[in-house]
CHARMM-style PDB file with segment names, atoms N, HN, CA, C and O in Angstrom:
ATOM      1  N   MET     1      75.168 137.156  70.845  1.00  0.00      PROA
ATOM      2  CA  MET     1      74.704 135.862  70.942  1.00  0.00      PROA
ATOM      3  C   MET     1      75.894 134.996  70.705  1.00  0.00      PROA
ATOM      4  O   MET     1      76.286 134.321  71.656  1.00  0.00      PROA
ATOM      5  N   PHE     2      76.636 134.911  69.358  1.00  0.00      PROA
ATOM      6  HN  PHE     2      76.317 135.460  68.585  1.00  0.00      PROA
ATOM      7  CA  PHE     2      77.338 134.206  69.079  1.00  0.00      PROA
ATOM      8  C   PHE     2      78.524 134.035  69.982  1.00  0.00      PROA
ATOM      9  O   PHE     2      79.082 132.952  70.160  1.00  0.00      PROA
ATOM     10  N   ARG     3      78.915 135.289  70.603  1.00  0.00      PROA
ATOM     11  HN  ARG     3      78.462 136.169  70.459  1.00  0.00      PROA
ATOM     12  CA  ARG     3      80.064 135.416  71.411  1.00  0.00      PROA
ATOM     13  C   ARG     3      79.781 134.538  72.856  1.00  0.00      PROA
ATOM     14  O   ARG     3      80.652 134.050  73.576  1.00  0.00      PROA
ATOM     15  N   THR     4      78.329 134.485  73.056  1.00  0.00      PROA
ATOM     16  HN  THR     4      77.621 134.881  72.470  1.00  0.00      PROA
ATOM     17  CA  THR     4      78.013 133.809  74.328  1.00  0.00      PROA
ATOM     18  C   THR     4      78.144 132.166  74.138  1.00  0.00      PROA
ATOM     19  O   THR     4      78.677 131.387  74.928  1.00  0.00      PROA
ATOM     20  N   VAL     5      77.479 131.840  72.811  1.00  0.00      PROA
ATOM     21  HN  VAL     5      77.046 132.473  72.170  1.00  0.00      PROA
ATOM     22  CA  VAL     5      77.615 130.637  72.297  1.00  0.00      PROA
ATOM     23  C   VAL     5      79.060 130.068  72.203  1.00  0.00      PROA
ATOM     24  O   VAL     5      79.300 128.974  72.714  1.00  0.00      PROA
ATOM     25  N   PHE     6      80.003 130.757  71.583  1.00  0.00      PROA
ATOM     26  HN  PHE     6      79.808 131.646  71.168  1.00  0.00      PROA
ATOM     27  CA  PHE     6      81.373 130.506  71.551  1.00  0.00      PROA
ATOM     28  C   PHE     6      82.039 130.558  72.943  1.00  0.00      PROA
ATOM     29  O   PHE     6      83.105 129.967  73.115  1.00  0.00      PROA
ATOM     30  N   ALA     7      81.483 131.203  73.881  1.00  0.00      PROA
ATOM     31  HN  ALA     7      80.616 131.683  73.742  1.00  0.00      PROA
ATOM     32  CA  ALA     7      82.612 131.263  74.982  1.00  0.00      PROA
ATOM     33  C   ALA     7      82.034 129.998  75.877  1.00  0.00      PROA
ATOM     34  O   ALA     7      82.855 129.519  76.659  1.00  0.00      PROA
ATOM     35  N   VAL     8      80.544 129.322  75.851  1.00  0.00      PROA
ATOM     36  HN  VAL     8      79.878 129.712  75.216  1.00  0.00      PROA
ATOM     37  CA  VAL     8      80.250 128.246  76.322  1.00  0.00      PROA
ATOM     38  C   VAL     8      81.175 127.137  75.662  1.00  0.00      PROA
ATOM     39  O   VAL     8      81.864 126.353  76.315  1.00  0.00      PROA
ATOM     40  N   GLY     9      81.103 127.175  74.440  1.00  0.00      PROA
ATOM     41  HN  GLY     9      80.543 127.812  73.910  1.00  0.00      PROA
ATOM     42  CA  GLY     9      81.794 126.078  73.862  1.00  0.00      PROA
ATOM     43  C   GLY     9      83.066 125.866  74.191  1.00  0.00      PROA
ATOM     44  O   GLY     9      83.550 124.742  74.322  1.00  0.00      PROA
ATOM     45  N   ALA    10      83.701 126.971  74.347  1.00  0.00      PROA
ATOM     46  HN  ALA    10      83.308 127.884  74.241  1.00  0.00      PROA
ATOM     47  CA  ALA    10      85.452 127.114  74.581  1.00  0.00      PROA
ATOM     48  C   ALA    10      85.248 126.609  75.987  1.00  0.00      PROA
ATOM     49  O   ALA    10      85.843 125.566  76.258  1.00  0.00      PROA
ATOM     50  N   MET    11      84.571 127.120  76.856  1.00  0.00      PROA
ATOM     51  HN  MET    11      84.087 127.967  76.637  1.00  0.00      PROA
ATOM     52  CA  MET    11      84.647 126.439  78.525  1.00  0.00      PROA
ATOM     53  C   MET    11      84.390 125.158  78.365  1.00  0.00      PROA
ATOM     54  O   MET    11      85.021 124.506  79.198  1.00  0.00      PROA
ATOM     55  N   ALA    12      83.529 124.281  77.434  1.00  0.00      PROA
ATOM     56  HN  ALA    12      83.016 124.810  76.758  1.00  0.00      PROA
ATOM     57  CA  ALA    12      83.301 122.934  77.453  1.00  0.00      PROA
ATOM     58  C   ALA    12      84.517 122.356  77.103  1.00  0.00      PROA
ATOM     59  O   ALA    12      85.147 121.614  77.857  1.00  0.00      PROA
ATOM     60  N   ILE    13      84.864 122.670  75.990  1.00  0.00      PROA
ATOM     61  HN  ILE    13      84.353 123.273  75.378  1.00  0.00      PROA
ATOM     62  CA  ILE    13      86.147 122.237  75.416  1.00  0.00      PROA
ATOM     63  C   ILE    13      87.761 121.984  76.656  1.00  0.00      PROA
ATOM     64  O   ILE    13      88.551 121.047  76.771  1.00  0.00      PROA
ATOM     65  N   ILE    14      87.653 123.228  77.313  1.00  0.00      PROA
ATOM     66  HN  ILE    14      87.011 123.989  77.219  1.00  0.00      PROA
ATOM     67  CA  ILE    14      88.547 123.507  78.324  1.00  0.00      PROA
ATOM     68  C   ILE    14      88.026 122.125  79.411  1.00  0.00      PROA
ATOM     69  O   ILE    14      88.773 121.157  79.551  1.00  0.00      PROA
ATOM     70  N   GLY    15      86.997 122.186  79.951  1.00  0.00      PROA
ATOM     71  HN  GLY    15      86.389 122.972  79.837  1.00  0.00      PROA
ATOM     72  CA  GLY    15      86.698 121.290  81.118  1.00  0.00      PROA
ATOM     73  C   GLY    15      86.888 119.876  80.522  1.00  0.00      PROA
ATOM     74  O   GLY    15      87.269 119.023  81.323  1.00  0.00      PROA
ATOM     75  N   ILE    16      86.648 119.429  79.029  1.00  0.00      PROA
ATOM     76  HN  ILE    16      86.339 120.123  78.379  1.00  0.00      PROA
ATOM     77  CA  ILE    16      87.094 118.173  78.406  1.00  0.00      PROA
ATOM     78  C   ILE    16      88.500 118.010  78.477  1.00  0.00      PROA
ATOM     79  O   ILE    16      88.966 116.912  78.780  1.00  0.00      PROA
ATOM     80  N   ILE    17      89.236 118.996  78.227  1.00  0.00      PROA
ATOM     81  HN  ILE    17      88.858 119.889  77.981  1.00  0.00      PROA
ATOM     82  CA  ILE    17      90.674 118.682  78.156  1.00  0.00      PROA
ATOM     83  C   ILE    17      91.168 118.477  79.843  1.00  0.00      PROA
ATOM     84  O   ILE    17      92.008 117.622  80.125  1.00  0.00      PROA
ATOM     85  N   ALA    18      90.537 119.372  80.915  1.00  0.00      PROA
ATOM     86  HN  ALA    18      89.855 120.066  80.686  1.00  0.00      PROA
ATOM     87  CA  ALA    18      91.043 119.148  82.152  1.00  0.00      PROA
ATOM     88  C   ALA    18      90.567 118.052  82.595  1.00  0.00      PROA
ATOM     89  O   ALA    18      91.360 117.575  83.407  1.00  0.00      PROA
ATOM     90  N   LEU    19      89.512 117.315  82.437  1.00  0.00      PROA
ATOM     91  HN  LEU    19      88.868 117.703  81.777  1.00  0.00      PROA
ATOM     92  CA  LEU    19      88.979 116.048  82.891  1.00  0.00      PROA
ATOM     93  C   LEU    19      89.970 114.847  82.211  1.00  0.00      PROA
ATOM     94  O   LEU    19      90.274 113.868  82.892  1.00  0.00      PROA
ATOM     95  N   LYS    20      90.363 114.972  81.067  1.00  0.00      PROA
ATOM     96  HN  LYS    20      90.116 115.768  80.514  1.00  0.00      PROA
ATOM     97  CA  LYS    20      91.238 114.127  80.250  1.00  0.00      PROA
ATOM     98  C   LYS    20      92.422 114.118  81.058  1.00  0.00      PROA
ATOM     99  O   LYS    20      92.647 113.032  81.593  1.00  0.00      PROA
ATOM    100  N   LEU    21      93.231 115.029  81.286  1.00  0.00      PROA
ATOM    101  HN  LEU    21      93.048 115.911  80.851  1.00  0.00      PROA
ATOM    102  CA  LEU    21      94.192 115.454  81.929  1.00  0.00      PROA
ATOM    103  C   LEU    21      94.300 114.866  83.530  1.00  0.00      PROA
ATOM    104  O   LEU    21      95.335 114.359  83.964  1.00  0.00      PROA
ATOM    105  N   ILE    22      93.161 115.008  84.261  1.00  0.00      PROA
ATOM    106  HN  ILE    22      92.321 115.420  83.909  1.00  0.00      PROA
ATOM    107  CA  ILE    22      93.005 114.670  85.600  1.00  0.00      PROA
ATOM    108  C   ILE    22      93.134 113.117  85.675  1.00  0.00      PROA
ATOM    109  O   ILE    22      93.903 112.502  86.414  1.00  0.00      PROA
ATOM    110  N   PHE    23      92.343 112.647  84.876  1.00  0.00      PROA
ATOM    111  HN  PHE    23      91.719 113.147  84.275  1.00  0.00      PROA
ATOM    112  CA  PHE    23      91.705 111.123  84.762  1.00  0.00      PROA
ATOM    113  C   PHE    23      92.722 110.411  84.025  1.00  0.00      PROA
ATOM    114  O   PHE    23      92.836 109.208  84.260  1.00  0.00      PROA
ATOM    115  N   GLY    24      93.469 110.942  83.187  1.00  0.00      PROA
ATOM    116  HN  GLY    24      93.376 111.919  82.996  1.00  0.00      PROA
ATOM    117  CA  GLY    24      94.401 110.372  82.158  1.00  0.00      PROA
ATOM    118  C   GLY    24      95.993 110.404  82.903  1.00  0.00      PROA
ATOM    119  O   GLY    24      96.599 109.357  83.131  1.00  0.00      PROA
ATOM    120  N   VAL    25      96.440 111.486  83.168  1.00  0.00      PROA
ATOM    121  HN  VAL    25      95.948 112.337  82.984  1.00  0.00      PROA
ATOM    122  CA  VAL    25      97.840 111.644  83.662  1.00  0.00      PROA
ATOM    123  C   VAL    25      97.960 111.181  85.096  1.00  0.00      PROA
ATOM    124  O   VAL    25      98.883 110.513  85.563  1.00  0.00      PROA
ATOM    125  N   PHE    26      96.821 111.665  85.765  1.00  0.00      PROA
ATOM    126  HN  PHE    26      96.072 112.207  85.385  1.00  0.00      PROA
ATOM    127  CA  PHE    26      96.990 111.546  87.310  1.00  0.00      PROA
ATOM    128  C   PHE    26      95.580 110.538  87.758  1.00  0.00      PROA
ATOM    129  O   PHE    26      94.980 110.618  88.830  1.00  0.00      PROA
ATOM    130  N   GLY    27      95.280 109.644  86.676  1.00  0.00      PROA
ATOM    131  HN  GLY    27      95.767 109.579  85.805  1.00  0.00      PROA
ATOM    132  CA  GLY    27      94.555 108.431  86.929  1.00  0.00      PROA
ATOM    133  C   GLY    27      94.963 107.435  88.002  1.00  0.00      PROA
ATOM    134  O   GLY    27      94.173 106.783  88.683  1.00  0.00      PROA
ATOM    135  N   ALA    28      96.257 107.393  88.072  1.00  0.00      PROA
ATOM    136  HN  ALA    28      96.899 107.923  87.518  1.00  0.00      PROA
ATOM    137  CA  ALA    28      96.486 106.479  89.017  1.00  0.00      PROA
ATOM    138  C   ALA    28      96.558 106.752  90.393  1.00  0.00      PROA
ATOM    139  O   ALA    28      96.294 105.906  91.247  1.00  0.00      PROA
ATOM    140  N   LEU    29      96.962 108.090  90.676  1.00  0.00      PROA
ATOM    141  HN  LEU    29      97.177 108.777  89.981  1.00  0.00      PROA
ATOM    142  CA  LEU    29      96.710 109.052  91.898  1.00  0.00      PROA
ATOM    143  C   LEU    29      95.224 108.955  92.443  1.00  0.00      PROA
ATOM    144  O   LEU    29      94.843 108.672  93.579  1.00  0.00      PROA
ATOM    145  N   VAL    30      94.532 109.255  91.365  1.00  0.00      PROA
ATOM    146  HN  VAL    30      94.842 109.485  90.442  1.00  0.00      PROA
ATOM    147  CA  VAL    30      93.075 109.400  91.860  1.00  0.00      PROA
ATOM    148  C   VAL    30      92.558 108.104  92.398  1.00  0.00      PROA
ATOM    149  O   VAL    30      91.911 108.072  93.444  1.00  0.00      PROA
ATOM    150  N   GLY    31      92.897 106.793  91.541  1.00  0.00      PROA
ATOM    151  HN  GLY    31      93.423 106.819  90.691  1.00  0.00      PROA
ATOM    152  CA  GLY    31      92.622 105.607  91.981  1.00  0.00      PROA
ATOM    153  C   GLY    31      93.163 105.324  93.279  1.00  0.00      PROA
ATOM    154  O   GLY    31      92.507 104.824  94.193  1.00  0.00      PROA
ATOM    155  N   LEU    32      94.575 105.710  93.355  1.00  0.00      PROA
ATOM    156  HN  LEU    32      95.108 106.117  92.613  1.00  0.00      PROA
ATOM    157  CA  LEU    32      95.048 105.424  94.851  1.00  0.00      PROA
ATOM    158  C   LEU    32      94.317 106.129  95.776  1.00  0.00      PROA
ATOM    159  O   LEU    32      93.846 105.555  96.757  1.00  0.00      PROA
ATOM    160  N   PHE    33      94.158 107.357  95.574  1.00  0.00      PROA
ATOM    161  HN  PHE    33      94.541 107.823  94.776  1.00  0.00      PROA
ATOM    162  CA  PHE    33      93.018 108.131  96.631  1.00  0.00      PROA
ATOM    163  C   PHE    33      91.659 107.451  97.070  1.00  0.00      PROA
ATOM    164  O   PHE    33      91.239 107.345  98.222  1.00  0.00      PROA
ATOM    165  N   ILE    34      91.120 107.056  96.014  1.00  0.00      PROA
ATOM    166  HN  ILE    34      91.461 107.142  95.077  1.00  0.00      PROA
ATOM    167  CA  ILE    34      90.036 106.091  96.103  1.00  0.00      PROA
ATOM    168  C   ILE    34      90.060 105.075  97.039  1.00  0.00      PROA
ATOM    169  O   ILE    34      89.407 105.035  98.082  1.00  0.00      PROA
ATOM    170  N   MET    35      90.845 104.251  96.618  1.00  0.00      PROA
ATOM    171  HN  MET    35      91.376 104.283  95.771  1.00  0.00      PROA
ATOM    172  CA  MET    35      91.257 102.866  97.211  1.00  0.00      PROA
ATOM    173  C   MET    35      91.586 103.045  98.548  1.00  0.00      PROA
ATOM    174  O   MET    35      91.283 102.171  99.360  1.00  0.00      PROA
ATOM    175  N   LEU    36      92.269 104.240  98.952  1.00  0.00      PROA
ATOM    176  HN  LEU    36      92.515 104.950  98.292  1.00  0.00      PROA
ATOM    177  CA  LEU    36      92.703 104.538 100.565  1.00  0.00      PROA
ATOM    178  C   LEU    36      91.276 104.860 101.229  1.00  0.00      PROA
ATOM    179  O   LEU    36      90.773 104.328 102.219  1.00  0.00      PROA
ATOM    180  N   CYS    37      90.832 105.746 100.515  1.00  0.00      PROA
ATOM    181  HN  CYS    37      91.240 106.178  99.711  1.00  0.00      PROA
ATOM    182  CA  CYS    37      89.436 106.043 101.168  1.00  0.00      PROA
ATOM    183  C   CYS    37      88.426 105.105 101.478  1.00  0.00      PROA
ATOM    184  O   CYS    37      87.612 105.528 102.299  1.00  0.00      PROA
ATOM    185  N   PHE    38      88.201 103.743 100.988  1.00  0.00      PROA
ATOM    186  HN  PHE    38      88.863 103.399 100.321  1.00  0.00      PROA
ATOM    187  CA  PHE    38      87.821 102.686 100.918  1.00  0.00      PROA
ATOM    188  C   PHE    38      88.321 101.922 101.981  1.00  0.00      PROA
ATOM    189  O   PHE    38      87.519 101.253 102.632  1.00  0.00      PROA
ATOM    190  N   TRP    39      89.527 101.908 102.268  1.00  0.00      PROA
ATOM    191  HN  TRP    39      90.178 102.452 101.739  1.00  0.00      PROA
ATOM    192  CA  TRP    39      90.188 101.126 103.180  1.00  0.00      PROA
ATOM    193  C   TRP    39      90.024 101.933 104.510  1.00  0.00      PROA
ATOM    194  O   TRP    39      89.780 101.411 105.598  1.00  0.00      PROA
ATOM    195  N   ALA    40      90.172 103.139 104.309  1.00  0.00      PROA
ATOM    196  HN  ALA    40      90.370 103.564 103.426  1.00  0.00      PROA
ATOM    197  CA  ALA    40      89.687 103.869 105.797  1.00  0.00      PROA
ATOM    198  C   ALA    40      88.555 103.860 106.395  1.00  0.00      PROA
ATOM    199  O   ALA    40      88.391 104.121 107.587  1.00  0.00      PROA
ATOM    200  N   LEU    41      87.455 103.470 105.370  1.00  0.00      PROA
ATOM    201  HN  LEU    41      87.588 103.258 104.402  1.00  0.00      PROA
ATOM    202  CA  LEU    41      86.056 103.216 105.535  1.00  0.00      PROA
ATOM    203  C   LEU    41      85.907 102.212 106.229  1.00  0.00      PROA
ATOM    204  O   LEU    41      85.314 102.276 107.306  1.00  0.00      PROA
ATOM    205  N   LYS    42      86.441 101.024 105.724  1.00  0.00      PROA
ATOM    206  HN  LYS    42      86.922 100.972 104.849  1.00  0.00      PROA
ATOM    207  CA  LYS    42      86.169  99.451 106.123  1.00  0.00      PROA
ATOM    208  C   LYS    42      87.037  99.471 107.382  1.00  0.00      PROA
ATOM    209  O   LYS    42      86.683  98.625 108.202  1.00  0.00      PROA
ATOM    210  N   ILE    43      88.032 100.183 107.729  1.00  0.00      PROA
ATOM    211  HN  ILE    43      88.321 100.871 107.063  1.00  0.00      PROA
ATOM    212  CA  ILE    43      88.507 100.160 109.137  1.00  0.00      PROA
ATOM    213  C   ILE    43      87.851 100.696 110.046  1.00  0.00      PROA
ATOM    214  O   ILE    43      87.754 100.079 111.107  1.00  0.00      PROA
ATOM    215  N   ALA    44      87.204 102.012 109.903  1.00  0.00      PROA
ATOM    216  HN  ALA    44      87.283 102.514 109.042  1.00  0.00      PROA
ATOM    217  CA  ALA    44      86.258 102.740 110.662  1.00  0.00      PROA
ATOM    218  C   ALA    44      84.944 101.662 111.001  1.00  0.00      PROA
ATOM    219  O   ALA    44      84.624 101.485 112.177  1.00  0.00      PROA
ATOM    220  N   ILE    45      84.209 100.959 109.886  1.00  0.00      PROA
ATOM    221  HN  ILE    45      84.469 101.103 108.931  1.00  0.00      PROA
ATOM    222  CA  ILE    45      83.446 100.312 110.134  1.00  0.00      PROA
ATOM    223  C   ILE    45      83.686  99.020 111.308  1.00  0.00      PROA
ATOM    224  O   ILE    45      83.004  98.783 112.305  1.00  0.00      PROA
ATOM    225  N   ILE    46      84.775  98.373 110.853  1.00  0.00      PROA
ATOM    226  HN  ILE    46      85.329  98.565 110.043  1.00  0.00      PROA
ATOM    227  CA  ILE    46      85.203  97.353 111.726  1.00  0.00      PROA
ATOM    228  C   ILE    46      85.422  97.915 113.314  1.00  0.00      PROA
ATOM    229  O   ILE    46      84.886  97.365 114.276  1.00  0.00      PROA
ATOM    230  N   GLY    47      86.137  98.879 113.402  1.00  0.00      PROA
ATOM    231  HN  GLY    47      86.572  99.326 112.620  1.00  0.00      PROA
ATOM    232  CA  GLY    47      86.405  99.491 114.703  1.00  0.00      PROA
ATOM    233  C   GLY    47      84.881  99.986 115.273  1.00  0.00      PROA
ATOM    234  O   GLY    47      84.769 100.062 116.496  1.00  0.00      PROA
ATOM    235  N   PHE    48      83.924 100.262 114.590  1.00  0.00      PROA
ATOM    236  HN  PHE    48      84.015 100.200 113.596  1.00  0.00      PROA
ATOM    237  CA  PHE    48      82.584 100.717 115.241  1.00  0.00      PROA
ATOM    238  C   PHE    48      82.283  99.306 115.820  1.00  0.00      PROA
ATOM    239  O   PHE    48      82.317  98.931 116.992  1.00  0.00      PROA
ATOM    240  N   ILE    49      82.028  98.737 114.872  1.00  0.00      PROA
ATOM    241  HN  ILE    49      82.001  99.041 113.920  1.00  0.00      PROA
ATOM    242  CA  ILE    49      81.552  97.130 115.250  1.00  0.00      PROA
ATOM    243  C   ILE    49      82.204  96.564 116.468  1.00  0.00      PROA
ATOM    244  O   ILE    49      81.529  96.360 117.477  1.00  0.00      PROA
ATOM    245  N   VAL    50      83.338  96.330 116.432  1.00  0.00      PROA
ATOM    246  HN  VAL    50      83.887  96.496 115.612  1.00  0.00      PROA
ATOM    247  CA  VAL    50      84.037  96.190 117.681  1.00  0.00      PROA
ATOM    248  C   VAL    50      83.455  97.017 119.138  1.00  0.00      PROA
ATOM    249  O   VAL    50      82.897  96.652 120.172  1.00  0.00      PROA
ATOM    250  N   TYR    51      83.830  98.049 118.690  1.00  0.00      PROA
ATOM    251  HN  TYR    51      84.284  98.345 117.850  1.00  0.00      PROA
ATOM    252  CA  TYR    51      83.020  99.143 119.946  1.00  0.00      PROA
ATOM    253  C   TYR    51      81.935  98.669 120.059  1.00  0.00      PROA
ATOM    254  O   TYR    51      81.906  98.090 121.145  1.00  0.00      PROA
ATOM    255  N   LEU    52      80.994  98.579 119.543  1.00  0.00      PROA
ATOM    256  HN  LEU    52      81.018  99.049 118.661  1.00  0.00      PROA
ATOM    257  CA  LEU    52      79.430  98.260 119.895  1.00  0.00      PROA
ATOM    258  C   LEU    52      79.589  96.887 120.581  1.00  0.00      PROA
ATOM    259  O   LEU    52      78.819  96.654 121.513  1.00  0.00      PROA
ATOM    260  N   ILE    53      80.522  95.921 120.222  1.00  0.00      PROA
ATOM    261  HN  ILE    53      81.147  96.110 119.465  1.00  0.00      PROA
ATOM    262  CA  ILE    53      80.395  94.450 120.701  1.00  0.00      PROA
ATOM    263  C   ILE    53      80.954  94.483 122.270  1.00  0.00      PROA
ATOM    264  O   ILE    53      80.570  93.703 123.141  1.00  0.00      PROA
ATOM    265  N   ILE    54      81.909  95.511 122.452  1.00  0.00      PROA
ATOM    266  HN  ILE    54      82.221  96.145 121.745  1.00  0.00      PROA
ATOM    267  CA  ILE    54      82.505  95.936 123.510  1.00  0.00      PROA
ATOM    268  C   ILE    54      81.602  96.428 124.580  1.00  0.00      PROA
ATOM    269  O   ILE    54      81.742  96.046 125.742  1.00  0.00      PROA
ATOM    270  N   ARG    55      80.541  97.391 124.164  1.00  0.00      PROA
ATOM    271  HN  ARG    55      80.428  97.701 123.220  1.00  0.00      PROA
ATOM    272  CA  ARG    55      79.733  98.396 124.647  1.00  0.00      PROA
ATOM    273  C   ARG    55      78.727  97.359 125.331  1.00  0.00      PROA
ATOM    274  O   ARG    55      78.466  97.447 126.530  1.00  0.00      PROA
ATOM    275  N   VAL    56      78.200  96.413 124.544  1.00  0.00      PROA
ATOM    276  HN  VAL    56      78.413  96.341 123.570  1.00  0.00      PROA
ATOM    277  CA  VAL    56      77.229  95.406 124.868  1.00  0.00      PROA
ATOM    278  C   VAL    56      77.773  94.627 126.183  1.00  0.00      PROA
ATOM    279  O   VAL    56      77.260  94.754 127.295  1.00  0.00      PROA
ATOM    280  N   LEU    57      79.041  93.691 125.850  1.00  0.00      PROA
ATOM    281  HN  LEU    57      79.457  93.588 124.947  1.00  0.00      PROA
ATOM    282  CA  LEU    57      79.707  92.825 126.889  1.00  0.00      PROA
ATOM    283  C   LEU    57      80.280  93.477 127.869  1.00  0.00      PROA
ATOM    284  O   LEU    57      80.188  93.002 129.000  1.00  0.00      PROA
ATOM    285  N   SER    58      80.892  94.527 127.687  1.00  0.00      PROA
ATOM    286  HN  SER    58      80.967  94.914 126.768  1.00  0.00      PROA
ATOM    287  CA  SER    58      81.341  95.232 129.073  1.00  0.00      PROA
ATOM    288  C   SER    58      81.208  96.776 128.759  1.00  0.00      PROA
ATOM    289  O   SER    58      82.021  97.333 128.021  1.00  0.00      PROA
ATOM    290  N   PRO    59      80.190  97.423 129.327  1.00  0.00      PROA
ATOM    291  CA  PRO    59      79.934  98.803 129.236  1.00  0.00      PROA
ATOM    292  C   PRO    59      80.853  99.380 130.266  1.00  0.00      PROA
ATOM    293  O   PRO    59      80.727 100.602 130.336  1.00  0.00      PROA
ATOM    294  N   ASP    60      81.605  98.953 130.963  1.00  0.00      PROA
ATOM    295  HN  ASP    60      81.707  97.960 130.906  1.00  0.00      PROA
ATOM    296  CA  ASP    60      82.692  99.679 131.640  1.00  0.00      PROA
ATOM    297  C   ASP    60      83.789  99.936 131.047  1.00  0.00      PROA
ATOM    298  O   ASP    60      84.462 100.964 131.120  1.00  0.00      PROA
ATOM    299  N   THR    61      84.026  98.733 130.287  1.00  0.00      PROA
ATOM    300  HN  THR    61      83.478  97.898 130.228  1.00  0.00      PROA
ATOM    301  CA  THR    61      85.133  98.883 129.166  1.00  0.00      PROA
ATOM    302  C   THR    61      85.196  99.910 128.330  1.00  0.00      PROA
ATOM    303  O   THR    61      86.086 100.694 127.999  1.00  0.00      PROA
ATOM    304  N   ALA    62      83.835  99.721 127.990  1.00  0.00      PROA
ATOM    305  HN  ALA    62      83.112  99.084 128.259  1.00  0.00      PROA
ATOM    306  CA  ALA    62      83.325 100.945 126.804  1.00  0.00      PROA
ATOM    307  C   ALA    62      83.337 102.359 127.398  1.00  0.00      PROA
ATOM    308  O   ALA    62      83.585 103.226 126.561  1.00  0.00      PROA
ATOM    309  N   ARG    63      83.142 102.762 128.562  1.00  0.00      PROA
ATOM    310  HN  ARG    63      82.941 102.057 129.242  1.00  0.00      PROA
ATOM    311  CA  ARG    63      83.086 103.985 129.172  1.00  0.00      PROA
ATOM    312  C   ARG    63      84.848 104.454 129.320  1.00  0.00      PROA
ATOM    313  O   ARG    63      85.185 105.632 129.202  1.00  0.00      PROA
ATOM    314  N   LYS    64      85.766 103.436 129.567  1.00  0.00      PROA
ATOM    315  HN  LYS    64      85.493 102.479 129.663  1.00  0.00      PROA
ATOM    316  CA  LYS    64      87.109 103.699 129.761  1.00  0.00      PROA
ATOM    317  C   LYS    64      87.554 104.276 128.379  1.00  0.00      PROA
ATOM    318  O   LYS    64      88.024 105.396 128.182  1.00  0.00      PROA
ATOM    319  N   ILE    65      87.315 103.291 127.457  1.00  0.00      PROA
ATOM    320  HN  ILE    65      86.934 102.381 127.617  1.00  0.00      PROA
ATOM    321  CA  ILE    65      87.677 103.685 126.145  1.00  0.00      PROA
ATOM    322  C   ILE    65      87.113 105.127 125.429  1.00  0.00      PROA
ATOM    323  O   ILE    65      87.833 105.806 124.697  1.00  0.00      PROA
ATOM    324  N   ARG    66      85.850 105.442 125.729  1.00  0.00      PROA
ATOM    325  HN  ARG    66      85.266 104.890 126.323  1.00  0.00      PROA
ATOM    326  CA  ARG    66      85.116 106.500 125.448  1.00  0.00      PROA
ATOM    327  C   ARG    66      86.029 107.796 126.017  1.00  0.00      PROA
ATOM    328  O   ARG    66      86.493 108.705 125.329  1.00  0.00      PROA
ATOM    329  N   GLU    67      86.141 107.634 127.337  1.00  0.00      PROA
ATOM    330  HN  GLU    67      85.765 106.895 127.896  1.00  0.00      PROA
ATOM    331  CA  GLU    67      86.867 108.508 128.208  1.00  0.00      PROA
ATOM    332  C   GLU    67      88.477 108.889 127.637  1.00  0.00      PROA
ATOM    333  O   GLU    67      88.887 110.049 127.598  1.00  0.00      PROA
ATOM    334  N   SER    68      89.232 107.786 127.240  1.00  0.00      PROA
ATOM    335  HN  SER    68      88.899 106.844 127.272  1.00  0.00      PROA
ATOM    336  CA  SER    68      90.347 107.999 126.773  1.00  0.00      PROA
ATOM    337  C   SER    68      90.639 108.712 125.729  1.00  0.00      PROA
ATOM    338  O   SER    68      91.665 109.366 125.542  1.00  0.00      PROA
ATOM    339  N   PHE    69      89.371 108.539 124.769  1.00  0.00      PROA
ATOM    340  HN  PHE    69      88.537 108.007 124.921  1.00  0.00      PROA
ATOM    341  CA  PHE    69      89.465 109.293 123.318  1.00  0.00      PROA
ATOM    342  C   PHE    69      88.863 110.815 123.914  1.00  0.00      PROA
ATOM    343  O   PHE    69      89.320 111.791 123.319  1.00  0.00      PROA
ATOM    344  N   SER    70      88.112 111.031 124.770  1.00  0.00      PROA
ATOM    345  HN  SER    70      87.742 110.238 125.253  1.00  0.00      PROA
ATOM    346  CA  SER    70      87.683 112.220 124.877  1.00  0.00      PROA
ATOM    347  C   SER    70      88.575 113.319 125.854  1.00  0.00      PROA
ATOM    348  O   SER    70      88.241 114.433 126.259  1.00  0.00      PROA
ATOM    349  N   ARG    71      89.665 112.659 126.035  1.00  0.00      PROA
ATOM    350  HN  ARG    71      89.937 111.754 125.706  1.00  0.00      PROA
ATOM    351  CA  ARG    71      90.582 113.698 126.662  1.00  0.00      PROA
ATOM    352  C   ARG    71      91.165 114.679 126.078  1.00  0.00      PROA
ATOM    353  O   ARG    71      91.313 114.508 124.868  1.00  0.00      PROA
ATOM    354  N   SER    72      91.614 115.801 126.565  1.00  0.00      PROA
ATOM    355  HN  SER    72      91.494 115.939 127.549  1.00  0.00      PROA
ATOM    356  CA  SER    72      92.105 116.866 125.810  1.00  0.00      PROA
ATOM    357  C   SER    72      93.533 116.429 125.818  1.00  0.00      PROA
ATOM    358  O   SER    72      93.985 115.772 126.755  1.00  0.00      PROA
ATOM    359  N   PRO    73      94.255 116.787 124.779  1.00  0.00      PROA
ATOM    360  CA  PRO    73      95.943 116.474 124.765  1.00  0.00      PROA
ATOM    361  C   PRO    73      96.547 117.157 125.892  1.00  0.00      PROA
ATOM    362  O   PRO    73      97.420 116.515 126.475  1.00  0.00      PROA
ATOM    363  N   ALA    74      96.267 118.358 126.346  1.00  0.00      PROA
ATOM    364  HN  ALA    74      95.558 118.879 125.872  1.00  0.00      PROA
ATOM    365  CA  ALA    74      96.715 119.266 127.445  1.00  0.00      PROA
ATOM    366  C   ALA    74      96.728 118.314 128.699  1.00  0.00      PROA
ATOM    367  O   ALA    74      97.650 118.244 129.512  1.00  0.00      PROA
ATOM    368  N   ALA    75      95.627 117.637 128.725  1.00  0.00      PROA
ATOM    369  HN  ALA    75      94.877 117.694 128.066  1.00  0.00      PROA
ATOM    370  CA  ALA    75      95.421 116.666 130.369  1.00  0.00      PROA
ATOM    371  C   ALA    75      96.295 115.830 130.582  1.00  0.00      PROA
ATOM    372  OT1 ALA    75      96.262 115.150 131.607  1.00  0.00      PROA
TER     373      ALA     75
END
């Protein structure tokens, strides 16, 4: 029983050290990655809104856009 408690405690300490290492040493990289993910999400939302506007105002143009993205690279 003491062995199990000791093992759980040791794993908790190792986990805390790992989290401090990840967010302490590599904190700037994690922050940069999160910032880039938010930028990509904003760009995707803006693109979707623009596509919806084009789809409402000019369905034929929207069809051409959809076809240009759905083509295979070999075609």
